[in-house]
N, C-alpha and C positions, 0 to 999 in steps of 0.2 A: 572693777578699780579696787585699788589695796586701802585698806584704812586702817588706822594705827588705833586700835582700842585693846588696851592691855590692863592686866592688874598683875601684881605679883605673884609670883607661881606659888612661895611660900606661903602667902595668906591664904590661896586657893587649899593648898594641902591640907592647912592648918583648920579649915571648914571642912572639908570631904573627910579627912582620916576620921574614924571613928573612936571614940575612947576604949572600945572592946579592944582594938588591935595594938593598943599599948597596955592592956593589961594580962597578955599570956602568961599564966602561971608558972607554965612548964615547958620548957623548948628545949628541943636536942641541939646541943651545940657541934656544930660540923667543921670549926672555922677556927684558926689560931689567928693571934693578934700582938702587936709588940709596938715598939717606936718605929716610927715612919717618917717621911720629911715634913708632914704636915703634922704630926702629933701633937708637939709642943706649941702649935699656933693657938692664939685666944679663939674662943666665940668668933667676935665681931671680924676677925682674920677670915676665917672658914666661912663665916656669912658672906664678906666679900666675894668668895667665888663660887657662892651657889646664887646664881644670879639669873637662872632661867626663867623667862616669864611665860601667860597663860592669856590665851582668847580668853574674853567674858564666857559663861556657860552657854548662852544663848547664840555666839556665833563658833563656838568651838566645831561644831561637827560640820565637815565638808563647806569650811570656810571658803566665802565666795564662789561657792560652785567649781573651785579649780583642784579639786581632791576627789578621785573617784575611792569608792568605800570597797574593802574587801580585795580578797586577792581571788584574781579569776583565770582559772578555775583552781580548787582546792586542790593540794597534791595528794592521791590517792593512798599513798602508802609512805609515811611520815617516819623516818626511823627514830628509836628512842634517844639515838645521840647523834649527834652533828657537829661540829665545827669549822669555819671555813679556817681558823688560825692554824687546823689540824692539815684540811683540805689542801690550802693554798697559803702556807706561810708568807710566801715571796709577795702576796698579794695584801699581807697588813701593812697599812703606813705605820711608822714609828707611834707609838702613844706620845702625844704632845704632855709637855708640861705646862698646863695654862697658868701656871704662878697665883698669886692674889689677883687675879683678874677674871670676874665672869665671862667666859668666852667660849664654856662648856658647847655652848648652842651652835655657835659658829666651826668647832671642832667638828660635832658628831655629824654636820650634815657635809661637810669639805671631806673628812677621812670617808664617810658613804660612798662620796662618787669617787672618789679615787680608789675604793677597792671594788667597787661594783665595776669599774672601768676596766680594771685588771683581770677580774674574774672574766668578763664577758667578751673581753676582746683577747685572750690570752697574751698579754704582756708580760714579759718576764720578770717584772718587779713593780711594785705599784709605783707612782710618783705622786708624792704629797703634795695637795691643793694647800691654797691659803687662808687659812682663818680670819689672818688679818683684812683681808681683801672685803671681806663679808662684812666685817665688823667696822668697817670703814665705810664703805662704797654703797651698801644696803641702806638705804634711807629710814626703813623702819627697823633695823638693829640698832641696839645702845650700846654698842661698843663693850667695853668693860662692865659696863651696867647691865649687860644681861640681852636677850632677845627669845624668839620663839621661834620654834624647828618649823612648823609648819609656812610660817611667815618669810624666812630665808629660804623655803624651797620654792614659795609661790617667786621671789626674786629671780632664782635661777632656773625659774622656766621662762623668764622673757631677758636675763641677763645671763654672762658666763662670769666664771672665776680664774684665777690665774694658777700658775703652780708657786708651791710657796719657795722655791728657790730663786724666785724673783724678787720678793721681797721680804722674804723671813717673818719670824713671829717675837717679839719682845714683850709679850706681856703686858700690852698698853695698845689704845687705839692709835692709828695713825692721824697726823693733823687733817690731811686730807687724802681724798681717793686719788692713789698714785697714777700716774700717765705713763710711765716706763719703769722697767726693771731697777732694780739698785745700779747692776752695772751693765752694760752694754755687751760686755764681754761673754755673758754667759752663753751656754749654748741654747739654740733656739726652743724655744718652749713653747706650749700650747693653754688654750682655753678650754674651759668643758663647762657645759651648761646642761638643763634638765631637757630632755627629750619632749616635744610638745605633747601634751596630755597626758603624761606617762606620770603627774605626781597621784599618789595613794594613799589611805590612811586604812590602817587594820586596827581593827576592835576586837579580836579574838585572839588566843594563843595559836589556834589551829591556822588563821592565815597568815599571823607573823611568821610562824615556822614555815609555811608554805613558800612566802615570798623570799625568806631567809634561804631556803634551798634551792629555790628557782633563780634568782637573780643575784642574790648577795645579801651582806648586813643592810639592816634597817635602823636607822635612829630613832629612839624612843625617850623616856623621861622615867624618873623616881625621886622620891624623896629621900635625904641624906641625913640620919641620924649621927650622932658623935662617934659613936663605935665603930662605924666603916669606916673615919679615917686611919684606925689602928689594923686594918687588915692586913694581915701577910697572906694566908692561901686557904683553900678548904672552899666550903659553901656556904656563903655567910647568909644568916637571917639576924634581926634586930635582936640584941640583948641587951643593950644596956644604953642611956644618953638621951638627950634630947632630939629633937626636930630643929636640924639647924637651915633649912633650905631646901631647895629641887636644883636638879641636875640633869643635863643632857647627856647621855649615853649611847652607844654602839651596839646593838644587839648582834653577834657572830655566828650564834648557835647556841645549843640546847644540849642537854642530856639528862642521866637518872643513875644514879648509884644503886650500891647492892640493896640498901634498903629500901626503895621505892623511892628515894625523893628527888624530884624533878628539880631541874633549876636551869635558870639562862648562864649560856656564857658570854661577856660583857669586857666592851674594848672601853678604856677608861681614859681621863686627859689627866691624870697626876704624874705622868711621868714614867719612864720605863724601869726605876728603880721601886715604885709602889706595886701591890700586890703581886701576883702571880703570873709566869709565863713573859715579863717585859711590860707591866701595865694593864692587864686584865684582872679580871675575878669573876668568881659564880656566886650565883644569889639563887636563891629559893623560888621558884616561880610563883610570883605574887607577893613576894615580901618587899614592903616601903615602897608599896604599889608600883613596880618596875612593870611596864607596860599595862599597866588597867587600863581598862575603858574609859575610866572616871577622868585619867588624866590625857586621854586623846590615843591610847593604843603605840600603834608604831607609824612612822612613816617613810615614804621613799619616792625616789623616783629613777628613770633607765637614764644615765648620761651620755652624753654625745661629744665629740670634739667638734668644734667650732672654728677654731683658727689655731695656725701653728707658726707662731714667731715669737721673738722675744721683745717685742714693743706692744704695749697694750693696746693702744688705739691708732 
C-alpha cells in the first residue's frame, strides 16, 4: 500500500549537507557562467522551481518493498566515458522548460521512460511522455508543488502514462486527470508503464553507471546552489551562492577529462537554451550531492507499452 509521508527535500538537504562541503577553500573552476533565462529570477521564484520532496529517512530505502536494490549484475568493464546523448541522440527527448513550476520530478521520470523505450526497442526517435499527467493523475504527486521520484515510479508500476502530444505541458497542474486527448484528431498514441517488478534503486556510482550502460538513463536528484542557474558549459562544481532547493534530474552518461576529473552528464528541465547541447550539463561526481546515497542514489524501471490509442480510458 502506498503512503504519502513526505518532508521537503531542501529541508532534508540542509540537515544532511555538512558545513565542510560549503567550506572548500580552493576549487578548480572548470565551467563558464553567464546570463540565462533564469539568472534574473528572484530567490523566491527559483525556490518555487526546486520542489523535489523526500521520503522520511526511515522509509527512504527500499520504500514499501517495491524497489530492488542495486544493478544485477554490475557491468564488468565500465568505460571511462559513455553518453546516451552521443550514442543515441535521437532517443533523447527535448529538455522540458519547467518554468516556475516544481515539476522536475515528473519530467525526470517521464523522460527516463521515453528515452529507455527508444533505446531498448530501437525506435527511430523518442516520443515524449506527459509530465502533466503524472502531476495531475498520481494521487501522491503534488503538481507544481513537487513530488518524489520513487513514489512516481511506484505509481507507474500500477498505472500508465500517456504521450505528451496528447495533453501538452503548460507549467501548471491540470484541473483534473484528463479522460481524453486535447484533440481527437491526433494520431493514435500509446500508454507506457513500468514493467512489473522492474523498479530499482542504485546506491553506488558503479551500480548507477552499470544500469545506464545496460538499460538507459537513470533518474536521480541533487541540491541546487544559486550559481548553477548561470551555467553555460563545462564541468560544474559549486563555486558560490546559497542552497536554494533540491531538484530531480536525469543521468544520461559520465566521463573523465584529461586531468582525471570525473563527472556525470545530466539532462535538465530548464529548457533547450540553458546549459550545453540543448539543456544538458556536466557536474563533478559527488558535487551538490548528485546521485549520492544520502539522497537515495538513482532510480529506474523498465518501460513497456500497454495500450495504443488516442483515447485515454
